[in-house]
N, C-alpha and C positions, 0 to 999 in steps of 0.2 A: 463793233463800235459802240464808243460809249459818249451818251449822249449831255452827261452832268454837265452844265456850264459853268455856273458859279454857286458859291455858298452866300447866304445871308444871314442875318442877326443871331442865328442859335450859340454858335462860340460866343460870342459877348453875352448873351442873355446866361448861360450857363457859368460864364466866369461871375456873372453879376449875384446869381444865385450860389454863392459858395455855403450859403444856409439856406434853408428851406424860407421862398417866399410865401407870403400869404397869395391867396387866390385874387384879390383885387391888385395887388403888386403884379403878380404875372400879366394880367388881361391887360393893365396900364401898358406893361413892355413889350408884350408880344400880341396884343389885339390888332394891331394894324396889318403885321402880315398874315396874321389869320384871316381877316378879312381880305387882304388882296387877292390869296389863294384862294378862298371861298368864291371870291367875284369871277376867276377866271372858270371855276368848277360851273356857276350856276347861270353867268351871264348877264346878271343885274346886281344893283345895288341890295334891293329889300331881299332877293335869293340868298345874297351874299351874310346878309345880319340874321335871316332866317336859319341859316345852316350854322354859323358861327354860335349863334347863339343854343340852338339844341347842341353842339357838339360840349359846351360850354357847361349848359345843365347836366349834360351825362357826367360829366368828369368833375364836378364840385363835389357831390357825395363822398369821392374818393380822392380828396385832394390830403386829407392827411397819411392816406397810404403810401399816396405818390410821391409826398414830401419825403417818408420813410426812405423810399427806393433811391432818390435821387435827382440831382438835377436832370439829368437828360430824359429822364421820363416824363419831365412835362412835354415837353414839344412831342416826345415818339409817340403819346398818349392820343395829344392832342390830335396830330395829325392824322392816327388810327380812326379814331373817333371820327374825324370832320370824313373822312374817306369812306368809311362805313356809312353814315349818315347818308351821304350823297350818293352812294351805291344803291340802298337798301331802304332808305327813308326818307330823305327832306330832296325831291327828285326834280323840283319845279324849274326849267330852265327858261328864260326868255332871253332871245336874242336882243344884244343893247344897241341903241340906235346912237346918237351923238355926230360931233365932228369928227372924230378918228380919220386918220389917211386911209387910201382905197386899201391899201396893203394889210392893214392892221384890220380892217373890219372884215376882207377875205379871210385872214389868219381865224378870228374870232369865229367866222360863219361854220369853216372848216373843223374847228375846234369843239364846237358846240355840235357837231354832226357826229362827233364818235361817239361811241359807246361810253356810260358814265366812269368803268373802270380805264379805258385807254384814256379817258381824259384826263382821269386823275394820274396817271403815269406822265404823261404829258407834261401836265404843269410840275408835278413833284420833280420831276427829272430837269426840264428845261427851268421852269420859274424857281423851283426853290431852291434845285442845285442839290438834290438827294444823290449819295451813291449808291451801288446797287443794293448793298445791306439795310439801308435806310428804307429803301424802295420797298423792299422785298418786307419789312417789318411792316410798313404802313398799308397795303395791300394782303397781308399775310399769306403772303406767297413762298415758295423756295427762291432760293437767291440769283439762280439758274434761268428759272421761269421768268423773274422779275427783271428780269436783264432781256431775255429774248422779246418778253410781249412790249415792254417800253421800247426796244428796236423797233419792231413793227409797227407800235401806234405813232412813233415820231415820222418814221419814213413815211406811214401814210402822210401825214400832216403836209412833209415835204414835197410830199407827190403832188397835192393838191394846190398846195400855196405856191410852189417853184421855189422856196428859201430853204437853207439849209440850217441846222440845227442852230447855229449862232443868230440867224437872221429870224429864226423864231423865238428863241428868247428873249431877243431886244424887242420884237414886237409884243410881246406877253407883258414884258414890262412897263412897255407905253399905255398898252389898254387899260392894266389893272389900276384902278384910283391911286394916285400918289400918296394921301392923307384921307381915309376915311375915318369919320367920325367915331368914337368910341361910346356915346351918349348910351347909356343903357345895357351896355355890356361889363363893365366893371365890377357893378355890386353882385350879390349871392343872387342866383335864379330866382330862388323864391324861399320864403319866410319860414322857417320850420318849428314846430312845435317844442318845448322842452325835454320832449323823449324822442328828439330826432333820431338818434343814436339805434333806437331799437325797431322803431317803425318806419322812418323814413326812407330805410335803403330796400325794401323791398320795392319802391317807385322810382328810384334812383336812376334805373337804367331805362326808365321807358317815359319818363315825367315830357319829353321833350317833343316827342311825335304826335300833338297836336292837332295835327291836319291829318291822321292817317286814314286811311280807306275804312268805310262802314257801309255795310247793306241795309236793305229795309228788312223788318221783322217778319215781312210777311214771304220774302223767298223762301222755297223749299229745300230743302237740304238734306242728305244721309243723315241719320242719328248717329251722333258719337258715343259710342261706349257701348257696352252688352252686358246681361245679369253677370252678376261679381265683380262689377267694377265698384271703385269707390264713391261711398255717399257724401257729396260737398255741403259747404255749409247752406245755413238757411238763406233759402230764396229771397232776394230783395229786388223789388221793380228796379228796372232800367230807365232813365228819362229818356236816355240817347242810346243809338247803336253801339256797341261794344268799340272801342277804340283805345290806344295805349294810354291815355291819359286816364283812363279807369284804374290802371295802378296804382295812380294816386287816389284819387276817389276813393277807393274801397280797399286800400292797404290796411285799414283796421276790421275789414270783413272777418267774423270769426270763422273756423274752420272747427270741424268735426271729424271725429275718429272714423275709419272706412268701415262701409257696410256694403250693401247690396244695390244696386240700381243706378241710375244716372238723376233722376227727378222724376216728373210727371210724366207717365206712359205716353208715348205717341208726339211729345215736342220735340221736330228737329232742331237739330243745333245750326245757330246761323252763325257764330263767332266765338273763337277762342284766342286767348293772348296770352303769354308768358310774361312776367313780371320779376324780372331778375332781382337778388338782395345784394347789395353793394358795400352796407356797412361792415362794421369788424364782426360784427356776428355770423356773418355768413361763413361756409363750412367752405366754400369755393372761390379762391384769393386770384383763380384767373379771370379772364375777361368773357364777360357774357352779356354781347350788344342787345341794345333795347331791341324789341320785338315789335314789329308791325302786324297788327290782327291777321289772323286766316279766317277768310271769310268767303271763299270761292267754295260752293257746295262740294265738291268733287275734292279740294284740297282737305277738307274738314274732315273726310271719311280718313284721310291717311294717319290722324291726331290721334295716339292710340294710351289711354288711361288704362293702368291695369293697379291692381292695389296691391300692396305690401306682401302680403303673405302669399303672393302669384309667382308661380315661376322658381328658376334659380340661375346660376351662374351669372352673379352679379359684376365680377370682378374687382378690381382694387378700384374702387370710387369711394370720393367723400361723402359721411354721413351726417346728417345734422342739417339745419335751415338754408337754404340756397338760392331757392325762388318759389314764385305760387302761379298756379295756372287758373285763369277764368274762364268760364263758358259760359254764351247766353244763349238760352235757347228763345224759339219764333216767338215766345211768348210775353217777350222783353226780362226774362228773370237771368240773373247771374249768379253762378255758382263759383264759388272758390276752393280750391282746392291746396293743402299743402303738399310739398314735393316729399315732404318724409313720409308721408302717407301711403305714397305711389312705391312700384316696385322699382327695387335697385337705388332707393331715395330719389325717384322720378327722371331719372338721367335717360331710361328710355323714352320717358314720355318727351324730354325736351328733345331729344333726336328726331323725333318723330314730326314734334312740332317743326324743327327745322327744316326737316325735309319738305314738310308741307307748303313750309315760307317759301323755298325756291322753287317749287314747281309754282305755286300761285305768280311769283314774278314772271314764269315763263308763259304762263296764260295771258298776263297783261302785255306783254310785248308780241303776242302771237300774230305774224302775218305768213300767208303761205309762202310768200316771198317778195322782194323788193330792192330793186338797182343789181339783181344777179346774184343775190346770198340767199340761203335759205335760213329760215330760224330753227331752233330747237323746239320738238314738239313736247307736250306736258306727258309724263308718265303714267298718271293716273286718266290718261287717254279711254273712251269709253270701250275703246277697240281692246287695249290691254288683256291679256288673256284670252282672247277669244280664237275661234277656229274658222279655218275657211277663205283665208287670203288667198289672194290672186298672185298663183306663182309668178316667178322671174324666171321667164326661159331663158336659155344659152343663147347669146350674141345680144343680151340688153346692154345699151350702151347709155351711159349718162353724160349730162352736159354741166351739171351741179350738185356739188355734195358737200356737207357739214358736219364735220365730227362735235357730237356734244357729250360731256358727260355729266350724269345725273348722281348725287349723292346717296349713298344708303347706308344706312342704319350700323354703327359699329359696335355690336355686342361688348360689354362691360369694359367699356370707356369713356370717358366725359365725351359728350357732345360737341361739337362747332360748327357754327355756322357757316355752311360753305355754299355759293350758289351752282346755278347750273351754269358748266363752262361750255365756249362753243369756240370750234375752230374751224376756219373757212377752209376747204381740201384746193392745193391748188391743183392747175390743168395735168401737170406730170402725173399727180397722186389718184387724179378722176381715172386718167389713163390705165394706170395700171391695177385700177378696179375693172375697167373695161376688157382687159386684158384675161383676166381668171373669167370674167362671164364668156368670152368668145368660146371658152371651151366647156362650160357647165353653167347649170342655173339652180336653182332651189331645189331643193328637192322634199318629200313629203316624209316625214319620219317622226317618230318618239322624239321628246326633250332629250338631247345629247347630253353625255357625261360632261359634268364642270363644276369645279373647285370654287368656284364663284369668285368675287372680290366685293368691296366695299362700295361699287361704283356700277351704275348700270351705263354701257358704252349704247350709243343710238347715231347711226349714219342715216341722216335724212339727206336721200339724192333724189332726182328728177331726172326722168330718161329724155331720150331725146323724143318719144312721142309725146311729152308733154305729162306723164305719171309721176306724183310723186309718191315715194315709198318711205316707211322708216325701219332700219334695219337696226336691231336691239337686241344686246343680249349681256349676261356678267363676264362672258369669257369673248375675248375679240376675233377669236376663230371657227366661233357658231353664232350668227347672229339670225334672228327669229324676224321673219319677213311681216311688217303690219304688226307686230306683237304678237303673231301668232304661236302657240305653242307645238305648233304642228309641222310647220312650214318653213326651212332653216335653209340658210345660206352658208356652205363653208368656205371660209378664205385660208388662202393658202400662207405659208409661213411670213411671206413679204408684206400681204396685205394686213395680216394680222399683227405684224409686230409695227406697220404704220398706225394703226389704230392706238395700238395700244401702248405709243409711245408719243403719239400725236398731243397727247393730255399729260399733264405731271403724274408719274406715278407717285409720288409722294401724296398726292391729292385726295388717294384711297387710303 
């Protein structure tokens, strides 16, 4: 079934821009539509203005490039940025009050109860009228996955509200403010120095996350790096804990050639952030989303800095300036690394950073279970790689199961940010797992042979006795019990296929 209900001003806007529009001209023409969409994502006027302002601030440094690409790129890029910030950055949600009819208030409450990604799917499909391909581009996922997940999200909203897709679309249109003010949005996001084209690009992709999470410098964390890693720039005191805004504040920080060590011995790292270069000097013309800082102590340990002359097998990756890495130690000093001084032009570092970011988001949303659904576990859980897990005996039965897909680094390729994906299994799928456990349980054995993949499958299950178990592995037919390297549960072909196809193969 298709839930795209109607189009809006996009075609008109594209016709108007037969020649490239200026930034202010575009905002005046399309700003109201952006604010209305953002209002439905955040649930408040304040949240909508913060989200749109952040999206425009990210797009502004790339405006000349978008003008070269063509008219359709403006809306597509702003949608993608808006959704990305909503999912990974600007997340504050407030259920708005007001005098809306009871049915509309019920729709808004149900909409804001969805996950950020599902909320975006519903709004873009029903309110903005996007087709399958446009929705897939905005969410950076395959078309088939976008269609399936949209249908599931809209179906969930239909069940919660008792309205069909057309009724939901009409309600969303009534809820979004008809004529939100564009005051303060039409101008450039910030004044730039005269040499902006060479320096501002480092910060363009991260300037907007001014409210990013930060941690106190006194928090103990595993130390990033090891002997033989690159030497950073000269340390300078940090007056505030590391945040994405430091990409602007430290855009001119000096960097030095790689050497050894990471800084003063014994100082743990408490924050890492990547500052993408978005100006015309960048060797990477693709999409590098602005990054929230990695500040969780365990996630920091996943970020790997390796100097340029270490290792091999870089693959066909761009060479030259693309981003910088800021690393803050517990004494408040911030080190700046250039991607050119890191292994494979820094792409493995960026990959590890994105994976740490995804796992950090999982920790922040961590609840053992709520409303009959299990959340995804972080893969840097202290149990990972341990031995001695309690076996799953034959005849074990499950009452809840959630399938999670965690991104792993892809060697030799330019990385992209991928969140941890979650899929709650239906009761028929849980019954299929039970049927296998009726005949066998887990066994104690060495790690099974497995060619591996670029993702880690995790089945988080709850037994009928109340035990929560994580079954994890890179191959769906062999899953370790609670991340144990010796206690394994073998799945038959049907269950392994269910695990491997339940989440998109293209994600890997």
